[in-house]
C-alpha positions in Angstrom: -23.9 -58.7 -146.1 -25.4 -57.0 -143.0 -25.9 -59.6 -139.9 -29.1 -60.3 -138.5 -28.7 -57.5 -136.1 -27.3 -54.7 -137.9 -31.0 -55.7 -140.1 -33.2 -55.2 -136.8 -31.4 -52.1 -136.3 -32.0 -50.4 -139.6 -35.6 -51.7 -139.2 -35.9 -50.3 -135.7 -34.5 -46.6 -137.0 -37.6 -46.5 -139.2 -39.6 -46.8 -136.3 -41.2 -43.9 -134.7 -39.7 -42.6 -131.1 -43.0 -44.2 -129.3 -42.8 -47.6 -131.4 -38.8 -47.7 -130.8 -39.4 -47.2 -126.9 -42.1 -49.8 -126.8 -39.7 -52.1 -128.5 -36.8 -51.2 -126.1 -39.0 -52.0 -123.4 -40.0 -55.0 -124.9 -36.7 -56.6 -125.9 -35.6 -55.8 -122.4 -38.7 -57.5 -121.2 -37.6 -60.7 -122.8 -34.1 -60.5 -121.8 -34.8 -60.3 -118.2 -37.1 -63.2 -118.7 -34.4 -65.2 -120.4 -31.9 -64.2 -117.7 -33.7 -65.7 -114.8 -32.6 -68.6 -113.7 -35.4 -71.6 -114.1 -36.0 -73.4 -111.2 -36.1 -77.1 -112.2 -39.6 -78.8 -111.8 -38.6 -81.6 -109.4 -37.3 -78.9 -106.9 -39.1 -76.7 -104.6 -38.5 -73.2 -103.5 -36.3 -73.2 -100.1 -39.1 -71.2 -98.6 -41.3 -74.1 -98.9 -39.2 -76.5 -97.9 -38.7 -74.7 -94.7 -42.4 -74.0 -94.0 -42.9 -77.4 -94.1 -40.4 -78.7 -91.8 -41.8 -75.6 -89.4 -45.2 -77.3 -89.5 -43.5 -80.9 -88.6 -41.5 -79.9 -85.8 -42.6 -80.4 -82.1 -44.0 -76.9 -80.7 -40.7 -75.3 -78.9 -41.6 -74.1 -75.2 -40.1 -71.0 -74.1 -38.5 -70.0 -71.5 -39.8 -67.4 -69.1 -42.7 -66.8 -71.4 -44.3 -64.6 -69.4 -41.3 -61.7 -69.8 -42.7 -60.1 -73.3 -40.0 -57.5 -73.2 -36.9 -59.1 -75.8 -34.4 -57.2 -74.1 -35.8 -58.2 -70.6 -36.1 -61.7 -71.5 -32.4 -61.7 -72.6 -31.0 -59.8 -69.8 -33.0 -62.3 -67.7 -31.1 -65.5 -69.4 -27.8 -63.9 -69.3 -28.1 -63.3 -65.6 -28.1 -66.7 -65.0 -25.0 -67.8 -66.6 
C-alpha cells in the first residue's frame, strides 16, 4: 500500500520538467508560509510598541547641541569628567 507521499511523488514524476519546477516552488512557498510564527491577534509588533512609547515621551534635551560632529561631542563630554 502506498503512502500519500509516495502517491504524490509518483504523480509529480509524471509531470513535465517545467511543471515539476512549478510544483517545487509552490510546495516550498507553502512550507515557508506554514513555518512563519503567527503573531497573536491581540499583540502588536515590538516596533509599533516602541514607536508609541517614543511618541508619548517628553522631548530629550541634548547637551551641547551646537557641536554637530558626534566624535567631537563625545570627546567634549568625556573631557568634563
